[in-house]
N, C-alpha and C positions, 0 to 999 in steps of 0.2 A: 210300607215294604210288602214287595214282592218278592216271590223266591220262584222260579218256572224252568223248565227243563231249556239246555243252551240251544240256539240257529245259529246256522252259519254267520247272520248278519252280526251276531255279539261277537265273533271272534277278534275285530281291531281294537275291541275294549278288552277282551281276555287277554290278547296278546300285550298290552299296558301293565293289565294286572299282573303278568308272569313278570314285567321289566321291573315292576314295583317291587315283588316278592325277591328278587334277584339282587336289587340293593340291598333291602332291607336285610337279606344275608348274604351280602358282605362280599356277593359274589354276581356283581355285574355282567362282568366280560364272558361268562359261562352260559348265556343267552345266545344260540344258536339257531332255535326256533325262528321260522318265517311265518309270515301268514298262509301263503301259499303251503306248506307242508303241514299247518295247522287244520288249515280244508279238507287237504289232501287226506291226512289221519283221523279225522274227525267223522267226513263227512263224505270219503270218496266210496269206493267200490266196497274195502271190509274197513269199516269205521273199528278203531282200537280203543277210542274211549269215547265219554260221554261227561256232559256237564250241567250244573245246577248256575244258574246266575243270580244275585240279592240285587236288587235295582230299586232305586227312588223313582220319585218322579221326574227325574232329570236323565240319569245316568246308569252305566251296571257298576255297583260298589263294592260287588266281592263274587266271587266264584269258589264252587267246591267240583275239580275235575277228578275222575275218577275211572275206574276199569275194571274190568273182573278178573280175577286170578283163580287158582285152583291150589287148595292143599290137599295132596295124598291124606292127611290124616283128618281134615273136618270136611273136606268139598269144596262147591263154591264159597268164593270168599269175595267181596267188595276191596279195592284198594285205593283208597285215598289219595292221590299223587299229589294234589294241592288243595288247600283249603287257604283262598287268601279275600282279605276286607282291606279294600284303601285306607290307608293310614287315617285319614281325613276323619273316617266314619267308623272305625274299632270303638266299641265298647257301648255300641247302639243297639248288639242283638244281633247283628248279622250273621256273624259266626255260629250263633246256636240254631238258627234257622236256617242257615246252609246245613250244616251236620243233622239238623233233625230229619230234612233231606235225602240226605246220604243213608240214615238209617231205616226211614220208610221206602227208600229203592231194595235196600238188602231184606227186607221183610216182605216187599212184592216179589222180588226175586229168589225169596227162600234162600237165601245167604247164610252162614254157618257162622262167619266172622265179617268184619270190617276192622280194615290194619291200616297204619299208616306210618309215617316217621316223624318226628320232631328234634332238631336241631338242641342238643344237652345246652348251649347257652340260653335258650327262647325262653325265658324262664313266664312272659305272661302265655305264651302257647300251653306249655309245661301245665302251668296252674289253671288255665281252661280245663284241658283234660284231665285233670284230675278230679278236678270240681264236677265234673259227670263221670266219673266212677271209672276212668279209662285204667287197663293196665299200662302200664310204663315198663318195659321189658329193656334192662342193660344189660342182656346177657348176650344179644346176638351182634355180632360185628357186622354192615355192610358191607359187600364184597360188587364192585365193577369193572368191566372191561369197556372202557372207551373205543370209540368208533376207529381210533389209530390203532390201539391193540387188538380189536377185533380184524382188521385188515392183517396185519402183519402173524396173525396167528397162525 
C-alpha cells in the first residue's frame, strides 16, 4: 500500500473513482466534471483542490480529495470533499490510510478542523467515521445553488 500526493497524470483514474462514487451514491447522472476541468481546477494557474492517492502495485485504488476553507469561528480548515476507495478494495485499510494523510495535512498546515459530509444512508461510512471518533452533526442543513440557479440569479 502506498499513499502519496496526487499528480496531474493521476487524474484519469481519479475521474474513474469519481464516477464509481456517483454510482454508489445513486446519482451517476450528476457527474458533470471532465478531465480537462479537473486538470485546470487542480493544476492550472489557481489550483482549488489537492488530493492524495492510495495505490497498490497496479493502480490507484482510492483518493482523498480536499481543499481549504475558512471558518470565521475557528480559522483555517481542511475540507475533505471525497474519500473514495474502489469497491473491490474496501475493507483493506486504504480508507484509514487516506484519512491519516488528511489529518497529517491538517497538522502540517495548522488547520483547526477537518470537515466532511456523509450521506445519512451510508452506514458503512458512518460506522467508519464513528469508529474514528468523529462528531456527526445532524443539525446543519446543506444549501446549494446549482449552475443554472447561479446563472438565473
